N, C-alpha and C positions, 0 to 999 in steps of 0.2 A: 563270433568266429567259432567258439567253443561250442555253441548251440548246433551250427550247421556242422561240425566235426562228428557230434554226437549222432545227428540224422544221417550222416553220411554212413555210419556202421550199420544202420539199420537198412539203408538201402542196399549196401554190399551184402548183408545177410538174406535180404529179400530175394536180389538177384540169385544168388546161389540156390536158394529154394527153388527159383523157375528152371534154372540150368539142371537140378536135379531132377525134375518132372518132365523135362522135355520132350522124352520119347512116347511118355504114356499120358501126355496131357490133352485131353479130349476138348473138341469145340462144344461149348455150353449152349451157345446161342449166337443168332446172328443180329447185327444192328443196322442202322441207316448207312448209306454210303457204303456197302459192302464189307463193313466192319464185321469182325468177329469177337467173341469172347472165348477164351479157353479156360480150363482148370488152373492152368499155371498163371494167367491173369488174377484170378481170385485167390490163389493161395499167396503170391507175392503181397498182393493189395492187403490182405489180411494180416500178415506179419508186421508189414511197414506202419499200416495204420496204428496197430495195437500198440506197437513200440512208441510211436508218436504220442499216442494217448497217455502211455505210463509216464515218458519223460517230460512232457509238455502239457498237462492236463489243462491249461488254460487257453491253448492255442486253438485256433480254427483249422479244420482240415477240408478240402476240396479234392476228391479222390474220383478217377474216370468210372468207376463202375458202383461205388457205394454212395456215390454223391457228396452233398456238403454238409457240414455241421458247425455250429458257431462260427460262421463267416463274418460276423461282426467284431471279431476278435482282434487285438492290434496286429498279432501274427498269425498268417494263415498259409498252412503248408499246401502245396498243389502237387498231387501225385498222379503220374502215368504208370501203373504198376508194370505193363510191358508196352513199351511204343515199339511198333513194328510187329504186332500179333500175328500178322499173315505170314511174316518170315518165320517167326517162332514156330508155328504151327507147321510149317514144311521143314523145320530144321536148318533154315538159312541162318548164318551166323550174323545177322544184321538187326538185332533188337537191343532196347536197352530199358533200365529202369530210370525213370525220371522223376525229380523231386526238386521243386522250386518253393522258395519262401517269399511271401509277400508281407510286408509291414506297412500298415497305413495305405494298402492299395498299390503299393509300388514294390516290384522286384528287387529284393537285397541279397538273394542267394540262389545258387544253382549247384545241383549235385545231379550228374549222369553217370551212370554205371553201365558198361557193356560185359557182362558175364562171359560171352564167348571170347571176347579180346582180353579180359581183366583189365581193362582201362576204366580209369575214374576220372572224370573232368569235375572239377570243383570250381566255385567261385564265390566271393563274398563282395557286395558292393564296397567299392573304393580300396580293394586289397588285390586286385587283379585276379587271373584265372590260372590253374594248374591242371596238368595232366599227369595222374601218379604221382602227385608232389612235386612235379617239375613247373616252373612257369612257362606259360604259352603265350604267343603273340600271333595275331592274325597275319597273314601276308600283307606285302607293302606294294603289290602289284597296282599299277595304275593304268596299264595298257590293256584294254579290252580284248585286241587281237591277240594278245599273250596269256589270257586268263583261263584257268580251268575251272570251270563251273559246276556246282551243283543245282539241280533245277527239280521243283516238285510241280506236278501237273495234276490237274483236276481228273477225276474218274467218269466213267460212263454215265452216272447218275446226276450229272451237272447239264445245266440247260445248254442246247445247242451252240447257242450264241457265246457263251463263255469257253466251250470248247473249242470251237472255231478260233477265237481271239488266241487262247492259250496255244493253239497249234502251230497258228502264224508267227506269234512271238518266239515259241520254242525253236522255229527254224530261222529266224531272224538272229537267235543267239549263237545258233550252230554255225551260221554263216560268217558271224562277226568275231567269234572268240576262238581259241586254241582247242578246248574240248568242252563238251556238255556231258554230263552223267546224270541219271535219274535213279535215286536210292529210295527215296519215299519213306524215310524216317525221319521225322522233323528234328528230334533231339539230336540224333546222330550227325545229321545233316549241318546242324548249326555247331556243334562240338567239333567236327572236322574243318569247320570253317574257321573257327575260334584258332584251332592249332596251326592253320596255314595249310593243311593238306589240300583243301579247296580256296581258290581265291574269293570266291562269293558263293552265297547260297540264296537262290532265288524262288521264291513260291509264286507261280502263275496263276494262283486262285484254287490250289489243291486244298483239301480239307484238314487243315492246321486247326487244332483245337488248344484253348488254353492250356490244358493239362500239357500238351505236347511240346510246347514252347516256352513253358513259365520258368524252367531251368535253363534251357538253351540261350534264351535270349540275353538273361545275365551273364552267362559265361561268354558268349560272343562279344558283348559289350565291354566286358572287364578285360578282353583279351584285345580290345582296341577297334573292334570293328563298329561300322555305324549301323543301326536298325532302323529303317524307314517301312512304316507300314502304311499303305493305301487301300484300306478295306481290307479285301482277303489276299490282296498281292503285297508282296513282303520283298524288300531287297536287303540283305545281310552282306556288308562288303567292307573291305577298306575304306575310310573316307573318299580317298582319291579315285577310287574305282566305281563309287557311287552315281555320279552324274552320267559317266559314259553307259553304264547300263541303264539307267533310267531314259537317256535318249534312245537306247536301242529299243526298248519298249514303247516308247512314246508316251511316258509318264512325266509328270513333274513333282517335285517336292511338295508335301503338303504345307 
């Protein structure tokens, strides 16, 4: 826990660096799936990675832009310096700094910080999840027709058959639930679900990468949500709501 607390301060510092650069952070390059990298991404990453190296020199680091080092170590930090870079580049306050900790390949810690909201979600395996130091729990909703859903959808670069499937299932969820919203920021989606703001978080095949969700999955799980992964399709919800969602999607538990 103390190790995660120290890392959380590095994440908070990195987030503030990104926020200070916001209006002047130019796009550095474009990546696959319409992703972009800004100067802010690189500055946040540099700060957090350097702090982790100093504090935990024997640990591995897997960071979105710099890549991986010492991934055979017992403890490996998984960093997304800015999750929601497209929002960041347009000054939309829906971006976070996300840092997960894996031990022996399993997620044991998660830290997600939203500089625009000054909110930090935090979890350690077996210790529960918090938001700005206060315990959080996922929703207890069991009725899909009353559920407020956050959904991730694939983009135009995905194959037509995947887009068609996701489009059909999106409208099925719209018809069967109270409301559906699409934010498109994996770490934030999961943390809002963990805190009960959304009743469930559903990825219909959108481009979540390990660095996007390494922290959020731990936070959601520690808040009581069940995480079900079916290849790129993911359902994160209160246990009682998972089966109704899977039924609506025509999917079965693994």
